[in-house]
N, C-alpha and C positions, 0 to 999 in steps of 0.2 A: 585609781582607788586601791588602797593598800589591802593586803591579805594577811590574815593571822594564821600562822602555821604552828600547830600544836606538837610539842614533843611528847611522845608516847612511851618514854623510857620507863617511868615509874608506874607501878600498878595502882597506887593510891594517891598519886599527885601528878598533876599535869601542869606544864608551863607552855605559854604561847609566846611566840616571837613575831613581831610585826615585819612583814616583808613589803617594803616600800616598792620594790621591784624584783620580780623573779627573773633571774638571769638564765637559768637552765634547770630543766626538770626532766628526768628520764628514768625508765626502768631498765637497768643494764642487765647483762647476763647473770650478775651476782646479787644486785641490790637496787632498791629505789634510792635515787640520788637527786637532791635539790640544792641549788645554790641561789641565794637571794641577798638583797641589800637590806641593812637595818641601820637606822640612824645612830644607835649606840654601839652596836657590835661590828659595824663595817660590813664586810661580806662574810656570809655564813654558809657553811656546808653541813647538811644533815643527810645521814644515811639511815634508811629504814626507820625514820621517825626519831632519830637520836642526834642531838647536836654533836658534831665532831670537832669543828674548829671555827673560830672567828678570826678575822684579821686584826681585831683589836687586842686580843689577849693570847694569841697562839704562842707567843714567845715563852710564856711561863712553862707550859708543858714540854715544849721542844728543848728548852735549855736544861730542864731538870732531868729529862730522859737521857740527854747526851753527856752533859758535863759532870754529873755525879759519878758515873762509872769511869769516864775517861780521865777526869782530874785525879782520881785515886791511883792512876797508873803512871809510872815514870815515863813511858814512851809507847803508848798504844800504836800499833802499826796497821793491823787489819781489823776492820769492824764490819759486822753484818747488821743491817736494819731489816727486820721482817715487817712488811706493811709500810706505812708511812709514805704513801704515794703523793702526798702534798709536798714532800721534799723538805719539810721543816727540820726534822731530826737530822737528815743528811746534811743540811746546811750547817747545823751546829757541830756535827761530827767533824766536818772538813775544816773547821776553825783550828783544829789541833794540828800543828805543823808536823808532828811525827807520823800522822796517819798516811800510809802509803797507798792504801786501797780501802774504799768503803763500798761494800756491795749492798744494794737495796733490792729486796725481793718483794714485789707487789703482785697480787693476784689479778688485779683489775686495771688494765691499761687506761680505761676511761677516767679513772680517778686522777691519774697523772696528767693526761691530756687536758682535762677540764680545769685542773688546778693551775696549770701553766697558762691557760687561756684567761681565767677569771681572777686569779691572784698570784701572779708570777713572783711577787715580792716575798712570798713565803719560802719558796725554794731559793730565791736570791741567786740564781745562776748555778746552783749546786749540781744540777744534772749535766752541765757543760764542763764541769771540772774534770780534768783527765784522770783524777784518782777515783772518780765515781764509776761504779760498775752496775748497770741497771739490768735486772733479771725479771721478766714477767713470768711468774710461776706460782703455784701453790706453795706457801711457805713451809707447810708440813712436809711435803715431798722434797723440797729443796734441801731442808736441813737434814732430813733422813738420808739423802743421797750424796751430799757434798763430802768431799775428802779434804777440803780446806780446813785450816784451823784459825780461829779468830781470837783476838785479845778480848773482844767484847761482842756480845750479841744483844741487840736492843729490839724488843718486840713491841712495835708500835701498831697494835691491832685494834679492831673495834670490838664491840660487845660479843660475848660468847654464844652467839646465835648465828645462824646462816653460815657464810663462808669462813668466819673467824672462830667458830666453835672449836675447831681442831687445834687452835693455837692456845688453848687453855687446859690442855690435858697432860697427864703424866708422860704419855708417849712422846709428845712434842718436847717437853722440858728435858726428858732423858736424852733425846737426840741433840738438843742444844748443848747439854753437858759434854757429850762426846765431841761436838764440833768446837769446843773451846780449847784454847791452849792451856797448859798447866797454870793454874792461878788466875784464869780469865774470869770475867764478870758477865752474868746474865741479868738483864733488867727488863721488867715488863710492867705495863700498866695494870692497876688492880682496883679501879673503880672507887666508889664512894663508901667508905667503911661505916659511916653513920647509918645510911639507909640499907646497905647490903653487906653486913659484916661477914655473912657466910661465904661470899666470894673471896674475900681477903683471907679468911681462915683456911679455905680449901687450897688455895694456891700456896700459902705459907707452909701448910703441912707437906705438900709435895716437895717444895723447895728444901725443907728441913730434912726430908728423907734422902735427898740426892746430894746436898752440898754441906760443907762444914760451917759456913758462915752465911747466915741469911737474916734479912730484916726488911720490913716495909719502911718506906719513907714517904713524907707528905709534902704537898704543895697546895697553894691556894689558887685555883683556876676559876675565875669569876663566872665563866659561861657554863661550867659544870655544876648546875644547881643542886644543892643538897649537902654542903659541908666540904671539908678538906678532901682533896683527891689523893688517892694512894697509888704509889708505885712500889715495886718489890725488887729486892736485890738478892742475888745468890752468887757465891763464889766459894772456892776451896782455899782461899787465902784470907784468913781472918784479919790480917794486918791492913788490908785494903779497906775494910769496913770501918776501921778505927783510925783513919788517916788524920793526923793532927791538923788543926786549922792553920797553924803557921806554915806547914809544908804545903797545904793547898794554896795559901796566899802566895808563896814563892813561885809555885808552878803557874798560877794564874797570871802573875806579873810577867814571867818569862815567856809564856805562850801568847801574851797580849790578847787574851780572850775578851771580846766585847760582849756584854750581856746586859739585859734589862732587869732580870729577876735573880739569876744565879750570882751568889757571892760565896767565898769560902765559909763565912759564918752561917749563911743560909744552908750550905751543904751539911755542916755539922748539925745544925738545929733541926733539919728535916727528919733526922732519925730519932728525935725526942718525941715519943708517941703519947698522945693524950691517954688518960687512964681507960676510957671506954674502948679504945682500940686495943691496947695491950690486954685488957680483960677479955675482950672477944677472942683474941688469939689463945689466951690461957684456957678458956672454956672448951675450945676444941681439943686442946692438948689433954685436958683432964678426961675427956670422953673416950679417948683412944685406949685400946687395950695395951698393957705394957709390952713393949718390944715389937709391936705390930706396925708395919708400914701401911699407910693408907694409899689406895689407888683412886680415891674419890676425885671427881672432876667437877669444877664449878658449873652450876646449871642456872644460876640467877642471871638477870640482865644487869649485873652490877658493873660491868666494865664500860667505859666510854670508848672513845676513839680507839679510841685509840686502841 
């Protein structure tokens, strides 16, 4: 007999997914985790009542998290992934031949072990790649303490509650900036701007106070119910944000990047924001006092996985 599992992410809107078979359910040290099978979505991971990934559409998020920052760079060498215990972002990062070392910092070892057991195709052998460096630690502390410098930092965190709350703060983003090489890129997930514009506004404001070139970008992630999904970009090199499509196409061909969602044209188009998104960002800017930097931290449940 199937079980219907409710996603409790939205305060005024609930979505239920049919679990034809529950593969694993546990309360870990950090969160409630359930993995189940669904006829449409394949195998589904939910953390604390929020859909994190499905094997049917995981490629969208993972490709856009990894290839948008890395394709903008001529030869990214060192990459840090914070979170991302399923290995999907790491898999995409390691497709770039110039990457010499990709460090993945995950707080919960159980997420990695269960992912490898129940959907190893998502990591695709990435954890066995000699360039992969796996660290089990709190991402906030790791970034604060590391003396390494990275070409890109990709924050593949879950919603800003529980263990991931610290990965949506000015303190953490400031430490990320310090850990980037000159002109490096920071990318993070930023939730659903139609339902939770305040989260995108707050993160964008922090980014703008720390970096010279910032912008949200969007993708369509079917399992993240509620409209386009936002990611956010920050760098001190404005040229990387405006990389021409022709250059992206040449790099993609040279690197032989295989992708199901990402293309050079999608890369450029992702930064074209609908008016309601740009208007939401402008409203926050207008509310700020002239010359004042904001220390506000996102408090809504607007972020997904990620």
